[in-house]
C-alpha positions in Angstrom: 74.4 148.4 88.3 72.7 145.0 87.4 69.1 145.0 86.8 67.2 141.6 86.4 63.1 142.0 84.9 61.9 138.8 85.3 58.7 137.7 83.5 59.0 140.7 82.0 56.1 140.1 78.6 55.8 143.0 76.5 57.4 145.5 79.1 61.2 145.9 79.2 63.9 148.3 79.2 67.5 148.4 77.5 68.7 148.6 80.6 67.8 145.9 82.7 68.4 142.2 81.7 65.1 141.2 80.8 63.9 137.4 81.1 60.3 135.8 80.5 59.6 132.0 80.1 58.4 132.5 76.6 60.6 135.4 75.1 58.2 137.9 73.0 61.0 139.6 71.8 65.1 138.9 71.2 65.8 142.0 73.5 63.9 139.4 76.4 66.5 136.0 77.5 64.5 132.5 78.4 64.2 132.1 81.9 62.1 130.1 84.8 62.9 131.0 88.5 61.2 128.1 89.1 64.0 125.8 87.3 66.3 128.4 88.4 68.0 131.3 86.2 71.1 131.3 84.2 72.5 133.8 86.5 75.3 134.0 89.0 74.8 134.1 92.5 74.9 137.0 94.1 75.1 138.8 90.4 71.9 141.3 90.6 71.7 144.7 92.2 68.1 144.4 91.7 65.5 142.1 90.5 62.0 143.2 89.5 58.7 140.3 89.0 55.5 142.6 88.2 52.8 140.4 88.0 55.1 137.2 88.4 54.3 135.1 91.1 50.6 134.7 91.2 50.8 132.6 88.1 53.0 129.7 90.4 51.8 127.4 93.0 52.1 128.7 96.5 54.9 125.8 96.4 56.5 127.1 93.4 55.8 130.8 94.3 58.1 130.1 97.2 60.7 128.3 95.2 60.8 131.3 92.5 61.6 134.0 95.1 64.3 132.1 96.7 65.6 132.1 93.4 65.3 135.5 93.2 67.3 136.2 96.6 69.8 133.8 95.0 71.3 135.6 93.0 70.5 139.6 94.7 73.5 140.6 96.1 73.4 141.4 100.0 71.4 144.3 100.3 70.2 144.3 97.0 66.0 145.1 96.3 63.5 142.7 95.1 60.1 144.6 94.0 56.5 142.8 93.2 53.9 143.7 91.9 50.7 141.0 92.4 47.2 141.9 91.6 45.9 143.6 95.0 43.0 140.9 96.5 42.5 142.7 99.1 41.2 145.8 97.5 39.1 143.7 95.4 37.4 141.8 98.2 36.8 145.1 100.0 35.3 146.5 96.6 33.6 143.0 96.1 31.7 143.4 100.0 30.8 147.4 99.2 29.3 146.9 95.9 27.7 143.8 97.1 25.8 145.6 99.8 25.3 148.5 97.1 24.3 146.3 94.7 21.5 144.4 96.8 20.3 148.1 97.6 19.1 148.9 94.5 22.1 150.8 93.6 22.3 150.3 89.7 26.0 151.7 89.2 27.0 149.6 92.2 25.0 146.4 90.1 27.2 147.0 87.1 30.8 147.7 88.6 29.5 144.7 91.1 29.2 142.5 87.7 33.1 143.7 86.1 35.3 142.9 90.2 33.6 139.5 90.1 34.6 139.2 87.2 38.8 140.5 88.1 38.5 138.4 91.3 37.7 134.9 89.9 38.3 134.7 85.8 42.0 134.3 85.5 42.1 131.7 88.6 39.2 129.5 86.4 38.9 130.7 82.9 39.6 127.7 80.3 39.9 130.2 77.2 42.1 132.8 76.4 41.0 135.8 77.7 38.3 134.3 79.4 35.4 136.3 81.0 37.5 139.6 80.8 38.3 139.6 77.5 34.4 138.6 76.9 33.8 141.7 79.3 35.9 143.8 77.3 34.2 143.1 73.7 30.4 144.7 74.7 30.2 147.9 73.4 29.4 150.2 75.2 31.6 148.8 78.0 29.9 148.4 81.0 30.9 150.7 84.2 33.4 151.5 81.7 35.3 154.2 83.9 35.1 151.9 87.0 37.0 149.1 84.7 39.4 151.4 83.0 40.6 153.2 86.2 41.0 149.5 87.8 43.3 148.2 85.0 44.4 151.3 83.1 46.4 151.4 79.5 46.2 147.4 79.5 43.0 147.5 79.2 41.9 150.3 77.1 44.1 149.4 74.2 42.1 145.8 74.5 39.0 147.4 74.5 40.3 149.7 71.1 41.5 146.7 68.9 38.3 145.1 69.9 36.7 148.2 68.5 39.0 148.1 65.6 38.8 144.2 64.6 35.5 143.0 66.4 35.8 139.9 68.9 36.3 136.3 67.8 35.8 134.2 70.7 38.8 131.8 71.3 38.0 128.0 70.7 37.3 126.2 74.2 39.1 123.2 74.4 37.9 119.6 73.5 39.5 117.3 75.7 41.2 117.0 79.2 44.7 117.2 77.6 43.5 120.3 75.9 42.1 121.9 79.3 45.2 120.8 81.0 47.6 122.5 78.3 45.6 125.6 78.4 45.5 125.5 82.4 49.8 125.2 82.7 50.1 127.9 79.5 51.0 130.6 82.4 47.9 132.7 81.8 46.3 131.7 84.5 46.4 133.2 88.1 47.3 130.1 90.2 47.4 132.1 93.5 46.1 135.3 95.0 47.9 137.6 97.3 47.1 140.7 99.5 49.9 142.5 101.8 49.9 140.1 104.3 50.4 137.0 102.4 52.9 138.4 100.1 55.3 140.2 102.3 55.1 136.6 104.6 55.9 134.7 101.2 59.2 137.3 101.3 60.1 136.5 104.7 60.0 132.8 104.3 61.9 133.2 100.9 64.9 134.7 103.3 63.7 138.4 102.8 63.8 141.1 105.1 61.5 144.5 105.4 59.3 143.9 103.2 57.1 147.2 102.9 54.1 148.3 100.6 55.4 151.2 98.2 53.5 153.5 95.4 53.7 152.5 92.0 56.1 155.9 91.6 58.3 154.9 94.8 60.9 152.7 95.0 64.7 152.3 96.7 65.9 150.7 93.7 67.8 154.4 92.3 66.3 155.4 89.4 63.3 153.3 89.2 60.7 155.7 88.0 62.5 156.5 84.8 62.6 153.1 83.5 58.6 153.1 82.8 57.6 149.8 84.3 55.6 150.5 86.7 54.0 154.3 85.1 54.8 155.8 82.1 56.3 159.4 80.8 53.0 160.9 81.7 53.1 159.1 85.2 50.3 157.4 84.9 50.0 153.5 86.7 50.0 151.0 84.2 48.2 148.3 86.3 46.2 150.5 89.1 44.5 147.1 90.6 48.4 145.9 91.6 49.7 145.5 95.0 54.0 146.6 94.8 55.5 145.6 97.2 59.8 145.3 97.6 62.2 144.0 100.4 65.7 143.2 100.3 68.7 140.4 101.1 69.5 140.5 104.2 73.2 142.0 104.5 76.0 138.9 105.8 
């Protein structure tokens, strides 16, 4: 099988073609789905895009997903993971009501869910308010935060405890701020199961469906340890996982 892992960051597998806009490893190729991928039409059996499309504008995300369609063979599978805005919103409303009622646990958790919902859309420095929150010792609502964010947050907290936290310098000019906002770190849009399935359908995909982290129509997917690790733990528990297929022709 020919498998494409696009926007892979540091999470890649040798059985896949791994691509990223800014490769961090010699095992990763440079590739931007908005500008077009250096891959033939209908050449891939599966495309995996984890926490990628939310970093594009709504217009560019449609362009990117249409590029995924182009490189997939008919019947090929697209797997997308994004932050699950629906779950965030439901938690926010529940915690808001409980926090107003005086529930101290809810008040701590409310502070985090607001950071989780907004920080990556509005931040102006690397790591933003999220990194500032993780740097606090003890970590407020720690169990809740780590359950939401998984091993990525646990690793960041451990690193901050070892090295200490030095805040990133803030942009001083409009040009510096613009360069950061266009660097790929910030979220340009958010998705729930309705809007994500709509995006996939508009791009030309068929049969979008929500799946578990360890569930996939891609043969042997769980064994690649991309959405789960060897123990079965979910790498990004705050995610919405969805798959769709390129229609047969």
